C-alpha positions as CSV (number, residue, x, y, z in Angstrom):
1,M,-21.4,91.5,95.5
2,P,-19.7,88.3,96.5
3,R,-16.4,88.7,98.3
4,Y,-14.3,87.3,95.4
5,T,-15.0,89.3,92.2
6,H,-12.1,87.8,90.2
7,I,-12.1,84.0,89.8
8,L,-9.0,82.4,88.4
9,F,-9.5,78.8,87.1
10,D,-7.2,75.9,86.3
11,L,-8.5,74.1,83.2
12,D,-7.6,70.4,82.9
13,G,-9.3,68.3,85.7
14,T,-11.1,71.4,87.0
15,L,-13.4,72.6,84.2
16,I,-12.8,69.9,81.6
17,D,-12.1,66.2,81.4
18,S,-9.3,66.3,78.9
19,A,-7.8,62.9,79.8
20,P,-9.2,60.8,76.9
21,A,-8.0,63.3,74.3
22,I,-4.6,63.9,75.8
23,L,-3.9,60.2,76.4
24,A,-4.9,59.2,72.9
25,S,-2.6,61.9,71.5
26,Y,0.3,60.8,73.7
27,R,-0.2,57.2,72.6
28,E,-0.3,58.3,68.9
29,A,2.9,60.3,69.3
30,F,4.8,57.3,70.7
31,A,3.4,55.0,68.1
32,Q,4.3,57.3,65.2
33,T,7.9,57.8,66.4
34,G,8.4,54.1,67.3
35,I,9.6,55.1,70.8
36,A,8.5,52.9,73.7
37,P,7.1,54.7,76.7
38,A,9.0,54.1,79.9
39,I,5.8,54.2,82.1
40,A,2.1,53.7,81.6
41,I,0.3,56.3,79.7
42,D,-2.7,56.8,82.0
43,E,-4.6,59.6,83.8
44,S,-1.8,60.0,86.4
45,I,0.3,61.9,83.9
46,V,-2.3,64.5,82.9
47,G,-1.7,68.0,84.2
48,P,1.9,69.0,84.0
49,P,3.3,70.9,80.9
50,L,3.8,68.9,77.7
51,L,7.6,68.7,77.7
52,E,7.7,67.8,81.4
53,T,5.2,65.0,80.8
54,L,7.1,63.7,77.7
55,Q,10.3,63.6,79.8
56,Q,8.5,61.5,82.4
57,L,6.8,59.2,79.7
58,S,10.0,58.7,77.6
59,G,12.5,58.5,80.5
60,S,14.7,60.7,78.3
61,R,16.0,64.3,78.4
62,D,17.3,64.1,74.9
63,Q,16.0,67.2,73.2
64,T,15.8,65.5,69.8
65,V,13.7,62.7,71.2
66,L,11.4,65.1,73.1
67,N,11.0,67.3,70.1
68,R,9.9,64.4,67.9
69,L,7.4,63.3,70.5
70,A,6.1,66.8,71.0
71,D,5.6,67.4,67.3
72,G,3.7,64.1,67.1
73,F,1.5,65.0,70.0
74,K,0.7,68.5,68.7
75,A,-0.1,67.2,65.2
76,T,-2.8,65.0,66.6
77,Y,-4.1,67.0,69.5
78,D,-4.2,70.4,67.9
79,S,-6.0,69.2,64.8
80,E,-8.7,66.8,65.9
81,G,-7.7,65.3,69.2
82,Y,-8.8,68.2,71.4
83,K,-12.4,67.7,70.1
84,Q,-12.7,64.7,72.4
85,T,-12.5,67.0,75.4
86,A,-15.6,67.0,77.6
87,A,-16.9,69.5,80.1
88,Y,-17.6,68.1,83.5
89,A,-21.3,68.0,84.2
90,G,-22.5,71.2,85.7
91,V,-19.4,73.3,84.9
92,G,-21.1,75.2,82.0
93,D,-23.9,76.2,84.2
94,M,-21.4,77.3,86.9
95,L,-19.5,79.5,84.5
96,R,-22.8,81.0,83.2
97,Q,-24.0,81.8,86.7
98,L,-20.8,83.4,87.8
99,K,-20.6,85.5,84.7
100,E,-24.2,86.6,85.0
101,A,-23.5,87.6,88.6
102,G,-20.9,90.1,87.3
103,L,-17.8,88.3,88.3
104,S,-14.6,88.4,86.2
105,L,-13.4,84.9,85.2
106,S,-9.9,84.0,84.0
107,I,-8.0,80.9,83.0
108,A,-4.4,80.1,84.3
109,T,-3.4,76.7,82.9
110,N,-0.3,74.6,82.2
111,K,-2.0,73.6,78.9
112,R,-0.5,75.3,75.8
113,I,-2.4,78.5,74.7
114,L,-3.4,77.1,71.2
115,P,-5.3,74.1,72.4
116,T,-6.7,76.0,75.4
117,R,-8.3,78.5,73.0
118,L,-9.5,75.8,70.6
119,I,-11.1,73.9,73.5
120,L,-12.8,77.0,74.9
121,D,-14.2,77.8,71.4
122,H,-15.3,74.2,70.9
123,L,-17.2,74.2,74.2
124,G,-18.7,77.6,73.6
125,W,-17.0,79.1,76.7
126,S,-14.6,81.7,75.2
127,G,-17.0,84.5,76.0
128,Y,-17.0,83.7,79.7
129,F,-13.3,84.5,80.3
130,D,-11.8,88.0,80.4
131,H,-8.2,86.7,80.5
132,I,-6.7,83.4,79.3
133,Y,-3.1,82.7,80.4
134,A,-0.8,79.7,79.6
135,L,2.9,79.1,80.3
136,D,3.7,79.6,76.6
137,L,1.7,82.8,76.2
138,F,4.9,84.8,76.6
139,E,8.5,84.6,75.4
140,P,10.5,83.6,77.3
141,R,8.1,81.0,78.5
142,L,6.9,81.4,82.1
143,P,8.6,79.0,84.5
144,N,5.6,77.7,86.4
145,K,2.0,78.2,87.4
146,A,2.8,80.5,90.3
147,A,4.6,82.9,88.0
148,M,1.7,82.7,85.6
149,I,-0.8,83.7,88.2
150,R,1.5,86.5,89.4
151,R,1.8,87.8,85.8
152,L,-1.9,87.6,85.2
153,M,-2.7,89.6,88.3
154,A,-0.1,92.2,87.7
155,D,-1.0,92.7,84.0
156,H,-4.6,93.3,84.8
157,E,-4.2,94.9,88.3
158,L,-6.4,92.3,89.9
159,P,-7.0,93.0,93.6
160,E,-5.4,90.3,95.8
161,A,-8.2,90.7,98.5
162,H,-10.9,90.0,95.9
163,S,-9.3,87.2,93.9
164,I,-9.3,83.4,94.3
165,Y,-7.8,80.4,92.5
166,I,-9.7,77.2,91.7
167,G,-7.9,74.0,90.7
168,D,-7.7,70.3,91.3
169,R,-4.1,69.5,92.3
170,S,-1.6,70.3,95.0
171,E,0.4,72.4,92.5
172,D,-2.7,74.6,92.1
173,G,-3.0,75.2,95.8
174,E,0.7,75.9,96.2
175,S,0.6,78.3,93.3
176,A,-2.4,80.1,95.0
177,D,-0.4,80.2,98.3
178,A,2.6,81.7,96.5
179,N,0.4,84.6,95.4
180,K,-1.4,84.9,98.7
181,L,-4.7,83.9,97.2
182,P,-7.3,81.6,98.8
183,F,-7.7,78.2,97.1
184,I,-10.7,76.0,96.6
185,A,-10.1,72.5,95.3
186,A,-12.5,71.1,92.7
187,T,-12.7,67.5,93.8
188,W,-14.9,66.2,91.0
189,G,-11.9,65.8,88.5
190,Y,-9.2,63.2,88.0
191,G,-6.6,65.3,89.9
192,S,-8.9,65.2,92.9
193,L,-7.2,66.1,96.2
194,E,-7.6,63.8,99.1
195,P,-8.2,65.3,102.6
196,A,-4.7,64.2,103.6
197,D,-3.3,66.2,100.8
198,M,-5.1,69.5,101.6
199,A,-3.2,72.3,103.4
200,R,-5.1,73.7,106.4
201,N,-5.9,77.0,104.6
202,W,-7.4,75.2,101.5
203,S,-11.0,74.2,101.1
204,A,-12.9,72.0,98.7
205,A,-16.1,71.8,96.7
206,D,-17.3,68.4,95.6
207,T,-19.7,69.6,92.8
208,P,-19.9,72.6,90.5
209,D,-23.2,73.5,92.2
210,E,-21.4,73.6,95.6
211,M,-18.5,75.7,94.0
212,T,-21.1,78.1,92.6
213,A,-22.7,78.6,95.9
214,R,-19.4,79.1,97.6
215,L,-18.2,81.7,95.1
216,L,-21.5,83.6,95.1
217,A,-21.7,83.8,98.9
218,D,-21.2,87.2,100.5
């Protein structure tokens, strides 16, 4: 068996290109509410949790403003918007090969749990994953991705020595470090880490085929 039998994945920018759907829904939310965004709505804002991103985009911490924007975003994204999400080329094959090799696959994402499940169903991937975790899966809401990974591993007694986290941003690598997990950066997505941003103990894969080979290695 490969060394790592429990593979934990980030979602946005790692397995899926969700930017077009997310950006369209943010723009629609601002248009519907008549609120002018404080910064450009572009790919640089994709990744963090919804309310954190809305604070950044609106330049406001007024909860009434943020709730209006969040409601507008969810109304669009959770109904039809999420269907614009695309799988990165080769990722479906990667997941199939890892599952067929007997590995346990999980999702640990900042995306809300509802659209996460909708997207996995839409892409036909739900059957690949044994565990799907999001910050809002629990009440009270989990504070960050490191805490989410810790909760996932504790809930399902995943062995630290045989688990690994895969993501596309510095936050992902830092969250892996916080849980003493190895980290491989998926550099094919929009959150792609540059060599200068990589910690010494992190590694990278430039394609899903390369990632598959790495994860299936003894």
